[in-house]
N, C-alpha and C positions, 0 to 999 in steps of 0.2 A: 640334479634337482635333489634336495635333501629334506628329510624330516626335521622339524625343529628339535634341537637337542633336548629340550625339556620333555618332549613326548617320548624320547627314547631312554634317557638316563634317569629322569626323575619320575617317570611314569606318566600316564595320560588317561583321561576319561575317554569313553567311546566317542563323545561329542567332539573331542579334539583330534581323534585319530585320522580323520579324513583331511586334516591339514597337510599330512605328509604325502610323499609320493616316491615311487621308483626306487632308485639305488642310492639311498642315503649312506653316509659314513659317519654320522654323529656318534659321539661317545667314545672316549679313549681313556677311560679311567684305569688306574692300576689296581690289580687284585691284591688283597691282603689276606692270603690264605692261611698264614701262620705255620706252614709246613713246607718242606722241600718239594719242589716241583721239577718237571722236565723242562729245561731251558735251552733254547738254541739261540745263536747269535745271528744278526743280519748278514746277508751275503756281501761280498766285496763288489765293487763296480766292475763290470765286465764289458768287453768289446769284442770285435771280430767281424769277419765278413763271410765266412762259410755259411752255407744254407743247407738244412735238411731237405729231403724231397718235398717240393712245393708244387701243388697242382696249379695249372694255369688259371683256374677259376673262370674259364670261359662260359661255363653254364650258369655261374652265379649272376643273377640279375638279368640274364638274356633269354631264358626259356620262356615260352609262351603258354605252356600247359597250365591250366587253371582247373582245380577240382570243382566238381559240381557241388554247389552250396545248398544245403537243406536247412532252412531255419525252422526250428520247432519251438513253440511256446512251452515254457516249463512252469511248474508250480513251485509256486514257491513254498631228616636228621642229617646234618650236612657236615660231616667230618672228611678231611682229605688226608689219607695216609701218606707217609713219606715215600719218595720214589727218586731214584738216581739213575734211571735208565732201564730199570727192570721193575717188574711189579709182581706182587705175591697174592693179588686178589684171586678169589676162586674163579676158575675157568668155567663158564656156564654152558656153552655149546648147545643152547636150546634152539638154534636156528638150522642145524643140519649143514649140509654142504652149501657153500655160498661163494660168489665170485671172487671176493677179496681173499678167499682162502684156497682157491683152486678147486678142482674136482678130483677126488681120490680115484686113482686108476686111469685117469685120462691124460694121455700124452706126458706122463711123468709130472703132472701138475699137482698131484696130491701128496700129502705128507705121509699117508698110510696110518692105519690104526685110528682113523677118525680125526687125527690131528692135522690141520691145514699146514701146507708148506709155507704159506705167507699170508699176511693179512694187513692190508694198507688202507688208509684213508687219504684222499687227495684234496688238500685245502689250498685255495687260491690266496696268495698275498697280493691283493688287487693293485695297490699303489705302485708296487715295484715290478709288476708284470710277470710274476713267477707263480709256480704251484709247488707246494710242499708234499712230499710222499712220506707218510708217517706210519711206523709200525704200530698197529693198534694193540698189540700185546704189551709192548714195552713203553710206548709213547716216544720212542726215539725217532727223530726226523732223519731218514736214510737217503734222502735226495731232495734237491730243489732245482727246478728247471725254468728257464726262460720260455715263455709260452707263445711268442710270436716275434716276427722280425720288425714290426712297426712299434716304435716307442712313443709315437705321437699321442699326447693326451695322458700319458702315465704320470702319476703324481696327483691327478685329479681324483678326489675320493669317490667319484661316481664312475670312474673308468677302469680299464684293465680287466683281467680275467675274473669271472664271477660264477661260472657254472662248471662243474666237473661231472663226468659220468664214467662208470666202470662197467666193462662188459663181463660176461660170464667166464671169460678166459682170464680176466684179471687186468687187462690193459685199460688205460685211462684216456679220455678225451677232454679237452679244455676249450671252452668258448670264451673268446675275448670280446668285451664290449667295445674295444677300439678296433675290432676287426679280426675275423678269421677263427678257424677251429684247428686245433693241433692234437695229434695222437702221440702218446708216450707209452713205451713198453714197460711192463711191470717186472719182467724177468730178464736178467743179463743175457741169457742164451738167445733171446729174441732181439737183441740189439746188434745190428750189423757192424762188422769191423770195416768201416768205409775207408779208413786211412791205411789199412793193412799192417798195423803194428802188432797184431796178434791178440789184442785185448779190446774190450768194449770201453771206450772212453766215455764216462758218464759221471754225473754228480754223485757224491757220497754223503752229502749233507749240506746244511746252510752255508758253511764256509768254503764250499767247493762247487760254485755255480759256474757251469761252462758257458762260454759265449754262444750266442745264437749261431747255430750251424755246426757247433763243435761237440755237442752232446749226442752220442750215437744211439741213445735210447729214445730220442725225439725223432719219431719215424716219418711223419709228414705234417705239412701245414696247408690248409685249404683257405685261401683268402676270400673275402666277401666285398661286394661293391658298396660298402658303407663308409660314411664319413667318420674317421677315427676320433674326431673331437665332438661329434654329435652322438653322445653315448646312448641316447634313447633309441638309436638305429641298430646298434651292434648286436651280434649274436648273443642270445641268452638260453632259450630252451634247448636242451641237448639230451639225447637218450639213445643208447645202443639198443639194437634189437636182440632179443633173447633167443638167438638161433642155436638149435641143438642138432648135432650131426646124427646120422643113422646109428652110430655106436653109442649113442646117448651122452656123448661128451660135448661140451660147449664148442661152437665154431671158433676158430682162431681169429677170423676176420669177419665178424658179422657186419651188417649195414649199420650206419649211424644216421639218425635223424637230428636236424637242428633247424633253428629258425632265426630270422632277423627282420628288419623293418625297412621297406621301401617307402620312406616317409613322404617323398614328393607325390607318390601315387596313393598313399594311405593304404598300403597292402602289406599284409604279413607274408613274408617269403619263406618257404620251407623247402629244404633239400634233404634228400636221402643219399648218403655217400657210400661208396665202396670202402669197406673197412680196411682193406689192404693198401689201397692207393690214395684214398681221399678224393677220388674223382666223383663227380655228380652222376648219380644214377637216375634220379627223378627230381622234379621240381614242381611245387604247387604254390599258387598265389591266392590269398584269401583277403577279401575286404576287411579292414581292421578298424577298431574303435577303442583303443586302449588309452584314451585321454592323452593323445600325442606320444604315447610310448608304444614300442613294438612288442612282439611276443615275449612273454616273461618266463613262464614255467612250462616244463615238458616232461612227459613220461610215456612209456609204451606199455601196452598190455601183452598178454601171452601170444596173441596173433601177430603182433608187430604193428598194430594201429598206433598212431602218434596222437596223444592227447596234449593239448596246449591251452594255457590260459594267458590272458593279457593282464597287465597291471590295472588295478582299480576296477573299472567297469567292465573289464574283460576284453574280448569275448572268451568263451570256452568252446573249443572245437575238437573234433576228432577227424584225422585223415586216415582213411581205410588203406591198409597195407597193400591190397590187391588191385583195387580200382582207382585209388587216389581220390575217391569221392569224399567231400567234406561235409560233415554234419556240424551245425552250429547249435549249441545248447543254450537257449535264451533263458536268462534268469531275470524275472521281473521284480525281484526283491531288493533292487538298488544295492547291489553288492559292492564290496571293496576288496577285490582279490589280491592275494599276495603269494604265500607259499602254496604248493600243491603236491599231491602224490596219489598213487592208486593203491587200493587195498588188494588183498589176495583174490578177490572176485573181479578185479578190474574196474571197480567203481571209484569215482573221483571224490577226493577230499580236498577242500580248499580252506586255507587260513586267511582271515580277512583283517585288514588294518582297521576295520570298523569294529573289531573285537569278536565278530561272528565266526562260527565254524560251519562251513557249508558242505553239504553232501549231495552228489549227483548219482542217480542210478541211470546209467546210459541206456539201459533197455527200455525203461518206462519214460526216460527223459524228464524225470521229476526232480526238482531241487528241494531240499529241506534245510532249515537252519537248525543244527543240532544243539547249539548252546552258544554261550559267550565266554570270553576270557577276560582277564583283568587289564588288557591294553592292546595295543597294536600287535597282531600276531604275524609271525614271519615264516620261517622254514617249517616243514612238516614231513614226517616219515612214519610209515606203519610197519610194525614188526610182525613176526610169525604168530604171535599170540593174539593178533588183532588189535593191539593197542596203538593208537596214533599219538605221537609225541610232537608237540607244537611249541616252538620258541615264541616267547612273548616279551614285549618291552614295557610291561606295566611296572609297578613298584611294589615289592622288589622284583626285578626282572628274573625270569626263569622259564619254566615249561608248564603247559597244560597237557593233561593226559586224558585221552578219550578212548572208550571201548567202541570200536567200529562195528562190532557185532550187534550190540544192544543200542548203539547210538546214544550213549550216556557219558557224562563227564566223570571220570574216575578220580581225578585230582585237579581242582581249578587253579592251583598255583604251587608248583614245586620250585622253591627259591634255589638259586645257584649262588654259592658264597662268592661275593666280590664281583658279581656279574655287572658288566657295563651295558653291552648291547648284544644279547644273544640273537643270532640270525639263522644260520643253517642247522639242520638236524640230519643225522644219519644213524644207521645201526651197523654194528660190526659183527663179525662171524661168531663171536661169543654171545651175542645178544645184548651187549651193552649199548647205551645210547650216547652218541657223540654230539656235542653242542658247540658250534663255532661261535665265538664271541669276538666282535670287532675290536674289543680292547686289546687284542693281541695274543689270544690263547684259545684253547679248546678244552672242554670238559669231557671226561668219560664217566658216565653215570650208570649206576645199577638200576635197571628198570623196575625192580620190585621194592627196594629199600629207598631209592632216590639218593643214595649216598654217592658223592663224588669220589671215585676210586683212583682217579688219575687226572692231572691237569698238565697240558702241554703248553709251555710258554715260548716266547721268541718268535711268534708269527707277526707279520707286518700288516696291520689292519685287515685281517682275514675276512673274506666275504664270499660265502659259497652257499647257494640254494640249489641243492640237487642231490642226485644219488651218488654221493662221494665214495661209497664203498661197494656199490653194486647190490646192496640189500633190497632196494626197491624193485629192481629187475628180477632178482632171484625170487622175490615174494610172489610175483605174478606167474613166473614160469614154473616154480616148484613150490606151490602152496603147501602149508602144513597138512599132513594127513592124506 
């Protein structure tokens, strides 16, 4: 199901925004940046029969545990410098230790002297069923991975992988709308030498994509009982738990929450997986009402509670990490939910395709409309300074910036040069804002000057709403100050 192209590329009034829905792919304009950018080529066609570790999925769709549902009524300057694989922009490091950069002194995962060992953003190339691993310092794509064994439905602009989540250790998980969740190791030393040739066989970039089952950094795949061509059913919300060990270092294999849609029963299905094996630990079913779409966005707070929003009319829920009790946060303001994220206090922010910016205080269970943007708003992420950056598809397309502390709009429209359809937003370890554009690229933006300091080209209709770097998780586990 797709938004009309005019509402995404040419801009839209709030009255037109509700015409759209779900996982659109409209807008494939070419950027005319006028300067050299990071460019990668599409991967070759691959094949193969070997499989990474795959759980049997026996718990998926079979468990009968249903959380207790509590329904609560709520109240309602743009220059791009040249770059050829390295960048000379000022390193900001205003976020402190962050998952995409490892943790200094923890299991050799830190670079020492405050400099992270690595920093990656994981962006899904939805139509080809892959995810790109991109160095956020240089903009170089250092790996591209097939994300699931089932290619049914790929090529459909609404299908394929669309959500990535990075844990505090640095590893990534990918949710596929055509079915299943896959874990990928960030570091070579964590990739098992399964064929015994003495090295980790893994992708080194977009021209070296391994066949399914042949990339040793793809650690496991957890299937789901969803129809691969009924893309409104497939997994979307995805979030690692921010588990910290007694030595204050991130756990290597924390639990992973994700959700999908049992459409025939109109239930949102949520599983908590073992991070090491991909096996189901817990499962919760929740009555759903997302306009025939399943669970859409997800994030965890510092306690490991899973917050989820549906598309358009919602719902918005919280699954308690300890009891699995479900709280439903009812919004009587006729919302149109799209992107979502938590701030440092664990409060929920939601971007609406009705142009509204929604805030929920989970403690009081009160919803407020903070303001409006210039068009349908998509991905959202909050940084350590309390600024929420929201992708929007108004005209010209760009970002809205909100102060989450004062609940005021700092900038109603930050245009992005050549933007086609900005969708996902993330923050990297330096504090820069990353914006994924379906046109085939990603922007790296200075959060203070709004200057585009880097643009990564060569992506294939990238579409990712989620915590692509782990900044969102780090924010709630390690808030500023």
